[in-house]
PDB file as gemmi writes it, atoms N, CA and C in Angstrom:
CRYST1    1.000    1.000    1.000  90.00  90.00  90.00 P 1                      
ATOM      1  N   UNK A   1      66.968  -4.512  52.774  1.00  0.00           N  
ATOM      2  CA  UNK A   1      67.981  -5.295  52.109  1.00  0.00           C  
ATOM      3  C   UNK A   1      67.651  -6.775  52.301  1.00  0.00           C  
ATOM      4  N   UNK A   2      67.639  -7.517  51.227  1.00  0.00           N  
ATOM      5  CA  UNK A   2      67.341  -8.945  51.296  1.00  0.00           C  
ATOM      6  C   UNK A   2      68.488  -9.736  50.701  1.00  0.00           C  
ATOM      7  N   UNK A   3      68.561 -10.965  51.113  1.00  0.00           N  
ATOM      8  CA  UNK A   3      69.577 -11.879  50.601  1.00  0.00           C  
ATOM      9  C   UNK A   3      68.844 -13.017  49.910  1.00  0.00           C  
ATOM     10  N   UNK A   4      69.138 -13.210  48.638  1.00  0.00           N  
ATOM     11  CA  UNK A   4      68.451 -14.233  47.865  1.00  0.00           C  
ATOM     12  C   UNK A   4      69.222 -15.534  47.752  1.00  0.00           C  
ATOM     13  N   UNK A   5      70.318 -15.652  48.443  1.00  0.00           N  
ATOM     14  CA  UNK A   5      71.098 -16.877  48.351  1.00  0.00           C  
ATOM     15  C   UNK A   5      71.448 -17.373  49.754  1.00  0.00           C  
ATOM     16  N   UNK A   6      71.769 -18.657  49.834  1.00  0.00           N  
ATOM     17  CA  UNK A   6      72.149 -19.241  51.110  1.00  0.00           C  
ATOM     18  C   UNK A   6      73.503 -18.708  51.544  1.00  0.00           C  
ATOM     19  N   UNK A   7      73.713 -18.680  52.866  1.00  0.00           N  
ATOM     20  CA  UNK A   7      74.997 -18.233  53.393  1.00  0.00           C  
ATOM     21  C   UNK A   7      76.096 -19.225  53.049  1.00  0.00           C  
ATOM     22  N   UNK A   8      75.754 -20.517  53.022  1.00  0.00           N  
ATOM     23  CA  UNK A   8      76.710 -21.562  52.676  1.00  0.00           C  
ATOM     24  C   UNK A   8      76.189 -22.254  51.414  1.00  0.00           C  
ATOM     25  N   UNK A   9      76.950 -22.222  50.346  1.00  0.00           N  
ATOM     26  CA  UNK A   9      76.492 -22.907  49.121  1.00  0.00           C  
ATOM     27  C   UNK A   9      76.318 -24.408  49.366  1.00  0.00           C  
ATOM     28  N   UNK A  10      75.461 -25.025  48.569  1.00  0.00           N  
ATOM     29  CA  UNK A  10      75.196 -26.458  48.712  1.00  0.00           C  
ATOM     30  C   UNK A  10      76.450 -27.295  48.531  1.00  0.00           C  
ATOM     31  N   UNK A  11      77.399 -26.826  47.752  1.00  0.00           N  
ATOM     32  CA  UNK A  11      78.620 -27.593  47.491  1.00  0.00           C  
ATOM     33  C   UNK A  11      79.521 -27.677  48.719  1.00  0.00           C  
ATOM     34  N   UNK A  12      79.482 -26.659  49.590  1.00  0.00           N  
ATOM     35  CA  UNK A  12      80.398 -26.591  50.728  1.00  0.00           C  
ATOM     36  C   UNK A  12      79.848 -27.211  52.006  1.00  0.00           C  
ATOM     37  N   UNK A  13      78.610 -27.624  52.001  1.00  0.00           N  
ATOM     38  CA  UNK A  13      78.009 -28.193  53.211  1.00  0.00           C  
ATOM     39  C   UNK A  13      78.571 -29.575  53.472  1.00  0.00           C  
ATOM     40  N   UNK A  14      78.805 -29.844  54.756  1.00  0.00           N  
ATOM     41  CA  UNK A  14      79.308 -31.161  55.149  1.00  0.00           C  
ATOM     42  C   UNK A  14      78.184 -32.187  55.000  1.00  0.00           C  
ATOM     43  N   UNK A  15      78.504 -33.386  54.564  1.00  0.00           N  
ATOM     44  CA  UNK A  15      77.459 -34.406  54.423  1.00  0.00           C  
ATOM     45  C   UNK A  15      76.932 -34.820  55.801  1.00  0.00           C  
ATOM     46  N   UNK A  16      75.642 -35.065  55.866  1.00  0.00           N  
ATOM     47  CA  UNK A  16      75.031 -35.479  57.125  1.00  0.00           C  
ATOM     48  C   UNK A  16      75.397 -36.930  57.411  1.00  0.00           C  
ATOM     49  N   UNK A  17      75.712 -37.207  58.660  1.00  0.00           N  
ATOM     50  CA  UNK A  17      76.045 -38.568  59.051  1.00  0.00           C  
ATOM     51  C   UNK A  17      74.752 -39.333  59.332  1.00  0.00           C  
ATOM     52  N   UNK A  18      74.690 -40.549  58.812  1.00  0.00           N  
ATOM     53  CA  UNK A  18      73.511 -41.373  59.041  1.00  0.00           C  
ATOM     54  C   UNK A  18      73.597 -42.022  60.406  1.00  0.00           C  
ATOM     55  N   UNK A  19      72.468 -42.223  61.026  1.00  0.00           N  
ATOM     56  CA  UNK A  19      72.405 -42.879  62.322  1.00  0.00           C  
ATOM     57  C   UNK A  19      72.364 -44.384  62.084  1.00  0.00           C  
ATOM     58  N   UNK A  20      73.216 -45.113  62.793  1.00  0.00           N  
ATOM     59  CA  UNK A  20      73.284 -46.558  62.588  1.00  0.00           C  
ATOM     60  C   UNK A  20      72.044 -47.244  63.156  1.00  0.00           C  
ATOM     61  N   UNK A  21      71.808 -48.441  62.674  1.00  0.00           N  
ATOM     62  CA  UNK A  21      70.673 -49.223  63.154  1.00  0.00           C  
ATOM     63  C   UNK A  21      70.824 -49.558  64.628  1.00  0.00           C  
ATOM     64  N   UNK A  22      72.042 -49.830  65.062  1.00  0.00           N  
ATOM     65  CA  UNK A  22      72.279 -50.134  66.480  1.00  0.00           C  
ATOM     66  C   UNK A  22      71.930 -48.947  67.357  1.00  0.00           C  
ATOM     67  N   UNK A  23      72.246 -47.747  66.901  1.00  0.00           N  
ATOM     68  CA  UNK A  23      71.905 -46.550  67.680  1.00  0.00           C  
ATOM     69  C   UNK A  23      70.391 -46.374  67.767  1.00  0.00           C  
ATOM     70  N   UNK A  24      69.695 -46.601  66.664  1.00  0.00           N  
ATOM     71  CA  UNK A  24      68.236 -46.481  66.681  1.00  0.00           C  
ATOM     72  C   UNK A  24      67.598 -47.514  67.602  1.00  0.00           C  
ATOM     73  N   UNK A  25      68.125 -48.724  67.584  1.00  0.00           N  
ATOM     74  CA  UNK A  25      67.613 -49.769  68.474  1.00  0.00           C  
ATOM     75  C   UNK A  25      67.883 -49.389  69.934  1.00  0.00           C  
ATOM     76  N   UNK A  26      69.062 -48.831  70.197  1.00  0.00           N  
ATOM     77  CA  UNK A  26      69.388 -48.383  71.549  1.00  0.00           C  
ATOM     78  C   UNK A  26      68.477 -47.270  72.021  1.00  0.00           C  
ATOM     79  N   UNK A  27      68.195 -46.301  71.150  1.00  0.00           N  
ATOM     80  CA  UNK A  27      67.291 -45.210  71.509  1.00  0.00           C  
ATOM     81  C   UNK A  27      65.884 -45.729  71.779  1.00  0.00           C  
ATOM     82  N   UNK A  28      65.426 -46.667  70.955  1.00  0.00           N  
ATOM     83  CA  UNK A  28      64.094 -47.233  71.154  1.00  0.00           C  
ATOM     84  C   UNK A  28      64.032 -48.022  72.467  1.00  0.00           C  
ATOM     85  N   UNK A  29      65.083 -48.769  72.772  1.00  0.00           N  
ATOM     86  CA  UNK A  29      65.117 -49.526  74.030  1.00  0.00           C  
ATOM     87  C   UNK A  29      65.129 -48.583  75.224  1.00  0.00           C  
ATOM     88  N   UNK A  30      65.861 -47.484  75.128  1.00  0.00           N  
ATOM     89  CA  UNK A  30      65.893 -46.508  76.213  1.00  0.00           C  
ATOM     90  C   UNK A  30      64.520 -45.868  76.399  1.00  0.00           C  
ATOM     91  N   UNK A  31      63.836 -45.561  75.308  1.00  0.00           N  
ATOM     92  CA  UNK A  31      62.500 -44.970  75.406  1.00  0.00           C  
ATOM     93  C   UNK A  31      61.521 -45.940  76.051  1.00  0.00           C  
ATOM     94  N   UNK A  32      61.581 -47.206  75.653  1.00  0.00           N  
ATOM     95  CA  UNK A  32      60.693 -48.214  76.252  1.00  0.00           C  
ATOM     96  C   UNK A  32      61.009 -48.380  77.740  1.00  0.00           C  
ATOM     97  N   UNK A  33      62.292 -48.376  78.095  1.00  0.00           N  
ATOM     98  CA  UNK A  33      62.691 -48.510  79.498  1.00  0.00           C  
ATOM     99  C   UNK A  33      62.204 -47.328  80.325  1.00  0.00           C  
ATOM    100  N   UNK A  34      62.276 -46.117  79.766  1.00  0.00           N  
ATOM    101  CA  UNK A  34      61.807 -44.942  80.507  1.00  0.00           C  
ATOM    102  C   UNK A  34      60.295 -44.955  80.698  1.00  0.00           C  
ATOM    103  N   UNK A  35      59.567 -45.370  79.679  1.00  0.00           N  
ATOM    104  CA  UNK A  35      58.107 -45.476  79.823  1.00  0.00           C  
ATOM    105  C   UNK A  35      57.765 -46.567  80.833  1.00  0.00           C  
ATOM    106  N   UNK A  36      58.501 -47.675  80.782  1.00  0.00           N  
ATOM    107  CA  UNK A  36      58.286 -48.742  81.766  1.00  0.00           C  
ATOM    108  C   UNK A  36      58.597 -48.286  83.185  1.00  0.00           C  
ATOM    109  N   UNK A  37      59.658 -47.496  83.334  1.00  0.00           N  
ATOM    110  CA  UNK A  37      60.022 -46.961  84.657  1.00  0.00           C  
ATOM    111  C   UNK A  37      58.924 -46.031  85.180  1.00  0.00           C  
ATOM    112  N   UNK A  38      58.370 -45.209  84.294  1.00  0.00           N  
ATOM    113  CA  UNK A  38      57.269 -44.330  84.661  1.00  0.00           C  
ATOM    114  C   UNK A  38      56.051 -45.137  85.108  1.00  0.00           C  
ATOM    115  N   UNK A  39      55.682 -46.145  84.313  1.00  0.00           N  
ATOM    116  CA  UNK A  39      54.509 -46.947  84.649  1.00  0.00           C  
ATOM    117  C   UNK A  39      54.728 -47.771  85.911  1.00  0.00           C  
ATOM    118  N   UNK A  40      55.947 -48.252  86.129  1.00  0.00           N  
ATOM    119  CA  UNK A  40      56.257 -48.995  87.342  1.00  0.00           C  
ATOM    120  C   UNK A  40      56.065 -48.107  88.576  1.00  0.00           C  
ATOM    121  N   UNK A  41      56.575 -46.894  88.517  1.00  0.00           N  
ATOM    122  CA  UNK A  41      56.414 -45.982  89.643  1.00  0.00           C  
ATOM    123  C   UNK A  41      54.974 -45.584  89.855  1.00  0.00           C  
ATOM    124  N   UNK A  42      54.250 -45.390  88.769  1.00  0.00           N  
ATOM    125  CA  UNK A  42      52.869 -44.937  88.869  1.00  0.00           C  
ATOM    126  C   UNK A  42      51.930 -46.047  89.330  1.00  0.00           C  
ATOM    127  N   UNK A  43      52.047 -47.231  88.724  1.00  0.00           N  
ATOM    128  CA  UNK A  43      51.069 -48.289  88.967  1.00  0.00           C  
ATOM    129  C   UNK A  43      51.471 -49.261  90.071  1.00  0.00           C  
ATOM    130  N   UNK A  44      52.755 -49.579  90.176  1.00  0.00           N  
ATOM    131  CA  UNK A  44      53.188 -50.573  91.151  1.00  0.00           C  
ATOM    132  C   UNK A  44      53.514 -49.910  92.490  1.00  0.00           C  
ATOM    133  N   UNK A  45      54.345 -48.871  92.436  1.00  0.00           N  
ATOM    134  CA  UNK A  45      54.739 -48.209  93.677  1.00  0.00           C  
ATOM    135  C   UNK A  45      53.715 -47.188  94.160  1.00  0.00           C  
ATOM    136  N   UNK A  46      52.785 -46.808  93.310  1.00  0.00           N  
ATOM    137  CA  UNK A  46      51.723 -45.850  93.617  1.00  0.00           C  
ATOM    138  C   UNK A  46      52.276 -44.561  94.229  1.00  0.00           C  
ATOM    139  N   UNK A  47      53.266 -43.989  93.554  1.00  0.00           N  
ATOM    140  CA  UNK A  47      53.893 -42.792  94.083  1.00  0.00           C  
ATOM    141  C   UNK A  47      53.347 -41.506  93.462  1.00  0.00           C  
ATOM    142  N   UNK A  48      52.376 -41.593  92.592  1.00  0.00           N  
ATOM    143  CA  UNK A  48      51.766 -40.403  92.004  1.00  0.00           C  
ATOM    144  C   UNK A  48      52.359 -40.069  90.652  1.00  0.00           C  
ATOM    145  N   UNK A  49      51.570 -39.297  89.896  1.00  0.00           N  
ATOM    146  CA  UNK A  49      51.958 -38.967  88.528  1.00  0.00           C  
ATOM    147  C   UNK A  49      53.198 -38.085  88.495  1.00  0.00           C  
ATOM    148  N   UNK A  50      53.208 -37.034  89.298  1.00  0.00           N  
ATOM    149  CA  UNK A  50      54.304 -36.068  89.251  1.00  0.00           C  
ATOM    150  C   UNK A  50      55.614 -36.712  89.683  1.00  0.00           C  
ATOM    151  N   UNK A  51      55.576 -37.502  90.745  1.00  0.00           N  
ATOM    152  CA  UNK A  51      56.796 -38.168  91.201  1.00  0.00           C  
ATOM    153  C   UNK A  51      57.301 -39.182  90.177  1.00  0.00           C  
ATOM    154  N   UNK A  52      56.384 -39.937  89.584  1.00  0.00           N  
ATOM    155  CA  UNK A  52      56.783 -40.918  88.574  1.00  0.00           C  
ATOM    156  C   UNK A  52      57.353 -40.238  87.336  1.00  0.00           C  
ATOM    157  N   UNK A  53      56.711 -39.152  86.923  1.00  0.00           N  
ATOM    158  CA  UNK A  53      57.201 -38.426  85.759  1.00  0.00           C  
ATOM    159  C   UNK A  53      58.565 -37.806  86.044  1.00  0.00           C  
ATOM    160  N   UNK A  54      58.724 -37.226  87.226  1.00  0.00           N  
ATOM    161  CA  UNK A  54      60.006 -36.620  87.582  1.00  0.00           C  
ATOM    162  C   UNK A  54      61.123 -37.635  87.651  1.00  0.00           C  
ATOM    163  N   UNK A  55      60.817 -38.804  88.177  1.00  0.00           N  
ATOM    164  CA  UNK A  55      61.833 -39.852  88.277  1.00  0.00           C  
ATOM    165  C   UNK A  55      62.255 -40.347  86.889  1.00  0.00           C  
ATOM    166  N   UNK A  56      61.283 -40.571  86.017  1.00  0.00           N  
ATOM    167  CA  UNK A  56      61.623 -41.050  84.672  1.00  0.00           C  
ATOM    168  C   UNK A  56      62.277 -39.934  83.845  1.00  0.00           C  
ATOM    169  N   UNK A  57      61.869 -38.683  84.043  1.00  0.00           N  
ATOM    170  CA  UNK A  57      62.515 -37.572  83.337  1.00  0.00           C  
ATOM    171  C   UNK A  57      63.959 -37.421  83.799  1.00  0.00           C  
ATOM    172  N   UNK A  58      64.207 -37.565  85.084  1.00  0.00           N  
ATOM    173  CA  UNK A  58      65.575 -37.499  85.593  1.00  0.00           C  
ATOM    174  C   UNK A  58      66.443 -38.607  85.021  1.00  0.00           C  
ATOM    175  N   UNK A  59      65.886 -39.800  84.934  1.00  0.00           N  
ATOM    176  CA  UNK A  59      66.628 -40.906  84.333  1.00  0.00           C  
ATOM    177  C   UNK A  59      66.884 -40.645  82.854  1.00  0.00           C  
ATOM    178  N   UNK A  60      65.921 -40.049  82.171  1.00  0.00           N  
ATOM    179  CA  UNK A  60      66.105 -39.711  80.763  1.00  0.00           C  
ATOM    180  C   UNK A  60      67.193 -38.674  80.566  1.00  0.00           C  
ATOM    181  N   UNK A  61      67.220 -37.658  81.418  1.00  0.00           N  
ATOM    182  CA  UNK A  61      68.268 -36.639  81.314  1.00  0.00           C  
ATOM    183  C   UNK A  61      69.634 -37.226  81.637  1.00  0.00           C  
ATOM    184  N   UNK A  62      69.687 -38.154  82.564  1.00  0.00           N  
ATOM    185  CA  UNK A  62      70.961 -38.822  82.862  1.00  0.00           C  
ATOM    186  C   UNK A  62      71.437 -39.637  81.656  1.00  0.00           C  
ATOM    187  N   UNK A  63      70.509 -40.303  80.968  1.00  0.00           N  
ATOM    188  CA  UNK A  63      70.879 -41.037  79.750  1.00  0.00           C  
ATOM    189  C   UNK A  63      71.358 -40.090  78.646  1.00  0.00           C  
ATOM    190  N   UNK A  64      70.689 -38.954  78.510  1.00  0.00           N  
ATOM    191  CA  UNK A  64      71.131 -37.974  77.519  1.00  0.00           C  
ATOM    192  C   UNK A  64      72.524 -37.444  77.834  1.00  0.00           C  
ATOM    193  N   UNK A  65      72.799 -37.225  79.110  1.00  0.00           N  
ATOM    194  CA  UNK A  65      74.125 -36.772  79.510  1.00  0.00           C  
ATOM    195  C   UNK A  65      75.173 -37.829  79.189  1.00  0.00           C  
ATOM    196  N   UNK A  66      74.866 -39.089  79.464  1.00  0.00           N  
ATOM    197  CA  UNK A  66      75.804 -40.173  79.177  1.00  0.00           C  
ATOM    198  C   UNK A  66      76.056 -40.290  77.674  1.00  0.00           C  
ATOM    199  N   UNK A  67      75.016 -40.178  76.861  1.00  0.00           N  
ATOM    200  CA  UNK A  67      75.174 -40.241  75.409  1.00  0.00           C  
ATOM    201  C   UNK A  67      76.014 -39.070  74.923  1.00  0.00           C  
ATOM    202  N   UNK A  68      75.814 -37.900  75.498  1.00  0.00           N  
ATOM    203  CA  UNK A  68      76.592 -36.725  75.115  1.00  0.00           C  
ATOM    204  C   UNK A  68      78.066 -36.890  75.451  1.00  0.00           C  
ATOM    205  N   UNK A  69      78.363 -37.405  76.625  1.00  0.00           N  
ATOM    206  CA  UNK A  69      79.757 -37.606  77.030  1.00  0.00           C  
ATOM    207  C   UNK A  69      80.424 -38.643  76.140  1.00  0.00           C  
ATOM    208  N   UNK A  70      79.739 -39.746  75.871  1.00  0.00           N  
ATOM    209  CA  UNK A  70      80.299 -40.785  75.009  1.00  0.00           C  
ATOM    210  C   UNK A  70      80.523 -40.244  73.598  1.00  0.00           C  
ATOM    211  N   UNK A  71      79.572 -39.473  73.075  1.00  0.00           N  
ATOM    212  CA  UNK A  71      79.741 -38.888  71.748  1.00  0.00           C  
ATOM    213  C   UNK A  71      80.900 -37.917  71.683  1.00  0.00           C  
ATOM    214  N   UNK A  72      81.096 -37.136  72.743  1.00  0.00           N  
ATOM    215  CA  UNK A  72      82.220 -36.208  72.781  1.00  0.00           C  
ATOM    216  C   UNK A  72      83.545 -36.953  72.818  1.00  0.00           C  
ATOM    217  N   UNK A  73      83.625 -37.988  73.620  1.00  0.00           N  
ATOM    218  CA  UNK A  73      84.858 -38.765  73.705  1.00  0.00           C  
ATOM    219  C   UNK A  73      85.149 -39.423  72.369  1.00  0.00           C  
ATOM    220  N   UNK A  74      84.135 -39.969  71.719  1.00  0.00           N  
ATOM    221  CA  UNK A  74      84.351 -40.633  70.432  1.00  0.00           C  
ATOM    222  C   UNK A  74      84.762 -39.648  69.343  1.00  0.00           C  
ATOM    223  N   UNK A  75      84.196 -38.452  69.352  1.00  0.00           N  
ATOM    224  CA  UNK A  75      84.539 -37.489  68.304  1.00  0.00           C  
ATOM    225  C   UNK A  75      85.937 -36.906  68.524  1.00  0.00           C  
ATOM    226  N   UNK A  76      86.410 -36.850  69.757  1.00  0.00           N  
ATOM    227  CA  UNK A  76      87.750 -36.333  70.026  1.00  0.00           C  
ATOM    228  C   UNK A  76      88.839 -37.341  69.673  1.00  0.00           C  
ATOM    229  N   UNK A  77      88.501 -38.604  69.570  1.00  0.00           N  
ATOM    230  CA  UNK A  77      89.483 -39.625  69.199  1.00  0.00           C  
ATOM    231  C   UNK A  77      89.840 -39.560  67.726  1.00  0.00           C  
ATOM    232  N   UNK A  78      88.934 -39.050  66.900  1.00  0.00           N  
ATOM    233  CA  UNK A  78      89.149 -39.055  65.441  1.00  0.00           C  
ATOM    234  C   UNK A  78      90.141 -38.022  65.024  1.00  0.00           C  
TER     235      UNK A  78                                                      
END                                                                             
């Protein structure tokens, strides 16, 4: 048995929200900061690749958590 049509017609789909320029600039700044944090740990503090990567990955996950919490709070206000 095959289905030749979409489960949700094109007319009923919610429009995609565009990402603002400020959000894109913020994401780019966060990415540059995380790469800088990695390089600082690796080259200046000489703590090794794995430790530097783990530290910057942890900071990245903390930023993702903060963005998620802020997005949830903002969407619940509407």
